[in-house]
N, C-alpha and C positions, 0 to 999 in steps of 0.2 A: 391713641393710646401709646404710650411711648416705652417702649419694648427694651429698651437699653437694660431694665435694670433684671430683666427674665431671661436675655439670653445672652450667652458668649460665644462665639466660635472662635478658635484660636487659627490665628493666620499667619503666614509667613512676616515675620518683622525684623526690624534692623534694632530697634532699641525700646526697651519695655520696661515702662516706671510705674509703680504701683505703690500706694499706701493703703493698708488695710490695717484699721483699728482693730484692738484685740478682741474685744467685744462685738464688737459690728461686722463682722464677716457679711459679705453679699450673699445673696443665693446664688448658687452656680449650676448653670445643667448642662451638661456637657452631649453635646448631640452629634450623632455618627450621622455616616452617609446612608444609611439606612431610613434616618429619617427626612433627610433632605434631597435626597434622590439626586445626587451628581457626584463628581470628582473629589477625592481627598482633602485636596490643595484648596484651600480658600485664601486668595491675596490679599485683598483689601475689604475695607468695609465703610459704608456710608448710609446717613438716614434723611429722608425727606420731611417734610414741616407736617406729614401725617402718621408719622413716628413709622411708618415702613424703611424697613432694614435692608441695605442690597450688599451684596457680597462678591467680589471679584472671582470665579472659580475656574478650573482648568478647563473647563467645557462649555461654560457662559455666565450668564448674571444672573445670579439666586436674588429672587424676592421674597420675604415673610413678612407677615403683619403680626407675627407672634404666634399663628396658631395654624396657618396655611405656608407651604411653600412651593414656589414656582421658579422653573427654569427657564430663562429666555436666551436664545445661543443666535450668535452670528449666522450668515449664510454657510460659513464652511464651520460651522460650530467650534470656532478658533477659543484659545486659552484668552479670558479674560483678567489682566493682570491688575489695571490699577481703573480706580474708577473717581468720579468726581459727581456729585449730588448737587443739580442746579435747581429741581424742583421736583415734584410729584412728577411733571408732565414731561421732564427733559433730564438725562443723566448722560456723562460724557464716557467714554472707556476707552483703553487702550490696551493692546495685546503684542501679537509677535508679526512683525511686518504691517501692523496696520491700528487705526486710529477713529473713532467716530462718535455719532452718540443714538442714544435710544430716545425715541418720544412716542407717547400713548396716542392710539388712534383713537376713533371713535367708540371703538368696543372696550377700553381700557388697557387693551394688549402694547406690550410694549415692541416697538418694531424699529430694528437697526439701518443705521445709514453709514456708510465710511466716508469719510471727509477727505482721505489719502489725495484723490483726483484733485483737492483745491490748493495741493501744496504748489508755492511758487516755485518757479525754476527747475532745473533738472535735479531733484532731490528725490530718489527713490528712496523706499524705507527697507531695504535688502538687509537681512539680519538684524534689524532693529527691534528691540522690545520696548514696551513702554511701562514705567515704573511710576511715574508720580505724576498726577493731572491736577492743577491749582484752577480756581475758576474767580478772577479779578473784575467786578465790572462786566464790561461788555467783553471781557476777554478770557479767552481759555489756555491755557499753557500745558503743553504735552512734552513730557519730558522721557528721551532715552538715554543711553549711557553714550551716544555719539551727537545728540543735536536736542536742541529745545525748540518746539515749535510753537507760534503762537497763531491761535484762531480767532478773528472777528465779527464771524458769523458770515463772511464772505467768502475770503481767501484765508490760506496758512501760510505765512512768512516763518522761514528758518532763521533761527538766531545765530549769527556770525561768531564765531570764539575758539576757546582752545580744542586740540585734536578730541578730547574726550570728555566726558562729564561722568561725575557721580550724582547722588540724587539732589535734586532742587526741591529747598526746605524755603518754607516760610516761616518768616520772624515777623510779629505784628504785622505789617501789610507790604513786607520787604521781600525780596527775594533772592535768596543765597545759593550756590552752586558752587562746587570744588573740581577743580579740574583734576582729571584723573591721577589721584595720588600727587597732587599737584597745590598750587597757591588756591584761593578763595577768591570768589566773583560776586559782585551786585547786578542782579538784573533792574536794568529801569529803561525804560521807554524802548524795549525791544535793542538794547545795547547792553554788554557785558562789562563791567567795570572792574578790573582788579584791586583786589583789596591790597595796600600798601603794607609789606612786611609780614604779609601770610605766607610767603615762600618757606619758610620753617616748618611747614606743612608737609613739606615733600616726601614722599614714601609712607605717609600715613592715610587713612580714610578719617574724614570727618562725618562723625554720626549724627549728630544734635546741636542745633545752636538753639539756644532759647533765650526770651527778652531778661534783662536783669538791670533792675533799678529803672532808672526811666530813659535813660540812654547809652546803655551796655550791655552787652551780649554774654554769654555764658557759649563756651565753644568745647564741645566734647569730641572726643578722637577713637580711634579703634584701637590704641594702645592703652586708654584708659584715662591719659591725660586731659585734665580740664583746665579752660583758661579764661579769662575774663578779657573780651575785647574792648578798651574804651575808647574807639573811634582813632586811636593811633596805636596802641601798642597792643600786644597778647602776653598777660602777666598770669603766671601759673596761679592755682587757684584750689584750695583745700587740697594739701597734698597728700594726708592720709586718705582723705576719700578715691583720690586717683591710686595710690597701691594697692586700695580694696577692688578696685573696680579693673585695675589691669590682669590678663588674665580669668577673664570671668569667665562663670562655668558654663552658660546656659547650653554651649555646643558641646558640651563633653557628658559622654553616657555616665552614671552614678557609678558603674564599677570601676572607672578610671580616675576619676576627679582625685582620689588621693594622690595620683602620681602627677597633677598638673604641678607644675615648677613652684607656685607660689604655696602648696601646701609643702614639697619636699623641703623647699627652704623654710617652712614654717616660721617659729619667733624667732628667726637670727637677726640681730642687730648689727652687725658689723659685716664689713667684706670678708675679715678674715672666717667668720665663722659660715657664710654662705658657701665660700671656699670649703671649707671642710665639709658641708653636706652634700656638695656636688661632685665632689671627689670620687667617690664610688658609683658615680652613674655613669655607665659605658655608652647608652644610645639615648639620643635626643630625638623625639619626633614630633613635625608640626607642619603645618601648612610654609609656603613659602612667605605669604604675606605676614606670617605669625613671628617668624623666624627674622625677616627683614625690621621688623619692628621691635624685636629683642636682641638688638646688636650688644646690650654689654654682656651676653654672655660669652662672648668671644673674650672679652678680657678676662673671665673666670675659669674659662677650661680651653684645652687644646683641641682643636677638632680637628681627626686625622682624616676623616674621609665623610665627604655629603654624598647622600645615596637619592638623587632627583628622579620620583617615578612619573609617569606619564610626560617625558621630559621632550615629548615632539609635539607637544600640546602648549608648552610655555614659552611665551614669547621672550626673545632675548633681554629686552628691557626689563622684564621681571626679573631675570636673573641677576643682574647688574649689582644690587646692593649685597650679594653673598657672595659672588665671584671677586669683589672689590673690597670686602670687609679686612679690615686690618686688624693685629693687635700689638701691642708694646713687649717687648723683650727685653727687661734688665741685662746689661752687659756690664755690670760694675760701674765704671766713670761714665758711660752713655746708654743711652736706650734706643734700641732697635726697634722699627716698624718693620712687620712681617704679614704676609697673608694668613688671614685667621683659620683658615683651613685648607689644608694640606693636599687633599686629592677631592676629586668631584667624579661621581660614576652616573651618568644618565642614562635612565632606563626608557626605551620607546618605541612607535615604530612608524618611521616616518613614511611606511607604505600604506598607512592607513590616514584618517585625516587630519588635518592640522587646528589649530586654535582658530576659533570663528573670528573675523577682523572685519568689523562694517566701514573702514577707513577706505578711500578709494585709492585703488593700486596705486594710481599716477602720486599721491602723496607720499604712501611707503616706500616706493622704490628709491633705492639709494644711488648715487651718481658721481659721489666723490671717488675719485681713481685709488686714494690708498686704502679705503675703506672695501670698494670691489674686489681689490688685488688679495683679501683676506677673506674673500669669498661670501661678505655682506652685500648683496644686492638688494636685498627689498626686508623693512622692518616686518612684515608678516610673516617671515619665518622663523623655525625655531635655532637655537644655538645648535642644539643636537643635529638638526638637519642641515646645519652649515658644517658642522665639523665631521658627519660622514661623508657629505661630497667632495670635501676638500681631501679628506683619506683616501677616497676614491680614486681623486687627479691626481695626485701626489704620491700614490702608493705605499702609504704611510703603514707599516706594521704594527702589531700590537697593540692598536687603539680601539679597532672597534671588535665587538665579539657579538655572534648570535646564540641568544636562548633556542635550544633545539627542543625542548619537549613542552608541549602544551597539552593542558589537560580539559580544555573545555568541547571541543569538537570529538565528535566520530571521525573515525580515520576516513569513512567514505563521503562526509560532510569537507573535510580538510584537503581531500586527494586534488580537488582544482585549484585552489590558492596555493597549496604547498608546491604542486609543480610549475604552476604559471608564474607567481609572484615570491615564492620563497627559494628557489632554485632547488626543491628537492630537501630541503632543511628541517623539516619539521617531523617530528614522530610524537605518539600519543606517549602519555606518562607512563603505563596507561593506568586509567581511572576504571571502576567498573563499568560506569555507563558507556565507556568507550572500547568494549569486548562483549558485550551483552547485544543479543538479536533485539529486533523490535519486539517489544513484549506482550502486545495483542495478535500478531499475526493476522491471517486469513483463512477466512474455509471454503468449500467447495462451491457451496451456493452463492457465495458474495457476487455480487455485480461487478461490473467492469469498473466503476468510479470507485467503490468502497476498498475492491483489491487491490487498487492502485493505490488508494490513501492509505491504506493499510501495512503495505507491502514495500513501501518506497521510501528510502532513506533522503534522498535527496532527488527532487523532482522539479520538471516545467511542466504548466498547464496552459496550453496554446489558447487564447482566446480572442479570436477573428471577430473584433466588433465591427458591427454595423455604425457608422457614426449617426446616421439619420436617424435609429433606432434608439442607439444606446447612449449618446452625448447628449443628455436632455435638460432643460432649464426647469427648474421647480415651478410652475405656473397653474396647475389645477386648482380645482376649488379644495380638491381632498386634501393636497398636499400643503394647502395653506393651512387647510385645517389641522394636519398634524403637525406643520410647525407650532400654531399656538398650543398644543397639548407637548411640546418639548422635543421634538423628533427633529433631530438636523435635517437641514436642507442645503440645497446645493445651488450656488448662484454661478459658477463660472464654469461653463461646462468643457471647455479645452482643458481642462486641470482635474475633472473626475471621469470616472468611468464604470458605468452600472453595470455591465456585465462581469468584469473583474471584481466589483462589490459583492455581487452576487455570488460568485464562485467562491471567494475569501469566504464568507458565511458559511456556504455550503462544506467548505473544506472543514470549517472550526465544528460545525453540528457533526460532522463525519466523525472526526476526531473525537468528540466527546460520546459518541454511541460507542466507536471502538473498545475504547476506555472503559463506558460503563459494562459493555456485554462480556468483557473480560474479567470485571469484578478487579479493577484496577484502578484507583482512587486518584483524582484527576481535579485538577483547580484550573480550569482554561485562563482566569484572569493572571495566574502566576507563574503558568507553564506554557502560554501563547503569547508572542509578540507578532504585532503587525506592523510593517515600514511600508512607507508609502513616500513618492517625492514631493506630493501637493497636499497641503493641509485641506484641500475641499474634497480629496477622497476619505480623511478621514471622517467626514459627513456623511458620505456616501455608505462607507464601510457600517458606519454606528447605524445607520439607516437599514442596512439589510440584516445585521444582526437580531435587532428589533425586531423585524419581522418575522423571524424564527422562533423569538422568545424561548432563545436557547438560554438556560440557567448558569449565573456566575459569568457572564460573558459583557455586562455593560462595564465593567473596569478593566478588560483587557486593553494593554497600554498600545495605542497606535500612534505612531508618530513617524517623523522624516528620518535618515538615516542618520544624519547630521546630531540629532536628539538620541541616537539609540547608541549611539556610539560609547563605550565601558560597559554596557548592559548585555546579559544573556538572557535568551529563554530555552527551554526544552525544544521547544516547537517556532520556529521563525518563518512567515508568512510573508513574502516580498510581493506587493503590486505594484508592478512598474508604472501601469496608469496612462502612459504616453501615448496619443492616439497622432501626433504630428511629426514629422521629422527633426523642424526645428528644437522639439521638446527633448531632443537626444543629449543635447550638451548640456542641458540641466539635469539630466538622467546619471549621466557620467562624468567622471573629472581624471581623465588620463594624466598620469606625469610619466617622466621618463627616467628611471633610477635603474643602476646597475646594468645599463645597457639595454634593457627593453621598458616597454611601455606596461605600468599598472593603473589601472582603475581603483582607484581610494575609495570611493562609494560603494562599488561593488564590491569589494573587500571587505569592508565592513559589515557589509550586510548579510555575506556569507559566513562571517565568522563571529557572528551573533548567536547561532543555532549549535545545540548540545545533542541533539537526537533526530530531529527531521527538520528538511529547509525545503518548501515550495516556494519557488516563483510562477508569477502568473504576467502574462502578456501577449501583446501581438505579436507573434514570433516574427511573421512577414515585416515588421518595421524594426523590431530589434536586432534583426541581421543586419542591418545598416549600419550598427555601430560594433566597432572592431571588438572592445572587450564582449559584448553579450552574444555575437557570433562565436567567439572562441569559446563562449561559456557551453553553448546551445551544442557546436560541434563536440563538445567534451562528454557530453550525456550521452549513453545508449537511446537505442529507440525504446525500450523498457522503459526510461526515464521521462518520456515524454507522452504529454497525453493531449491530445489536438480534440476540441469541444466542435 
């Protein structure tokens, strides 16, 4: 049965085109996660020859025949972002740092096999996420933002090309890809060939390429511009439509759409009218990408100050279009070009995690003496970090200032990072939650565990794991049955820790009980966050939570510290997970700044919590790491519970 007419699930997409006849609207059913029992985000859709629909979901692969839903998961219950359906028996998928295939066994269940071990050469998948998969004959193309991989059912070969890619697009039987904010390439026989004349796309994103006539193409960009490519030239097409698409509203909340520039400008038809409509506007807000693609604004408006938020996560090349933007000033008998933006204020925190860069460090390292002289030693560093370092080295005054008020953490949680990382420079705003005691408190008849969880603001729970007992692989018949029932399983025993997972689940259970008995409204999925260093531990914790049958916990966000940056929760639980000394270098990311060593990962983990913070781990092992030894020494004996 073809169920495409019956089921539509909204997925994250880059370009949506739909034509609905006025009197022939399709029947649409919106399905919540209560129906399909998986995560909220669905990233991709596919269908096999039997009409079964498949969805790449944040916690696995969803399948539906229109009546029933089933969730299949990888061994570490990781995200499935891209899928490609070869047949009812074989599906390819890609997620975070993994790519693989699903094959049906004799019972009809889909079983996952990772293919990353087939990659030729030294090409690890660190920090790579896969966004597109295409099947062409006996080859399968997997595309991340840094590589394209070709699978021929025996080996996987990386395709050599520019530094980074945008989306791999299929047009007719051809494959096109854009260099990150650069020129277009065609993929042919495993080789990327640059499209002559496509360099004019630098600074934009190619969103769609469609066939047009017999041998021409329509090329649509993120700026709304559309071009016809006739194998020789790119010719602007349908300028009126391009103007309508520019500044599209899909990603803007309805309440703010009247403030979009195209609505402010309205029906102005001349440069003078546009200038007059923009004259009263004092503040312009937008992403760096959108402003870089709307540089005509600078010819109409003098920008005195640009404030760049989260600047410590913005790579220097991304800011260059704004830093170098110019405008023309008429001086009577001559024109003078001047910088379009008078001053930049960069706001960020170089003591927390920088931008994730998948490019190998040896490729991003800068060797030119002239660039090193101005502090540009590595392209993976932000302008924010470079200027801060130069200011410290040169003793420049009135360039760097620190914001001293923070409104997230309770002072008891903030105290360690304040003293060790910020030289005592942080103070509470204060907001109400920064002044209140823990709401539920303790009772005289509470056992040791309950009293500890209910009465401790920041705590460490020492879990001395027995490796032979607690670091196990899923091999039993019972656990295989649980996998078939869509419970997570664990494949990499060195990156999961059963006892810590059980401790985390016990913590969540106790916190729910404490709030319930005190009559305090509590939503675990909104108020609790769980941080782990390895994705395999996510599966172990989800399994432990499922075994306790705690309401409203299936959607608790469990993720790595890199993905938690920028988020916050009332209660953060950090499962350090590590069981071997060599893993400490993965857990900890120290840098030298302001004359002392800062652990950026630990800093981010600690500063996500508003009201309570719990860390679990092997105390003996963690004390071999400087940052964690300092943290443990900072805690009082009342803040450490040894199980």
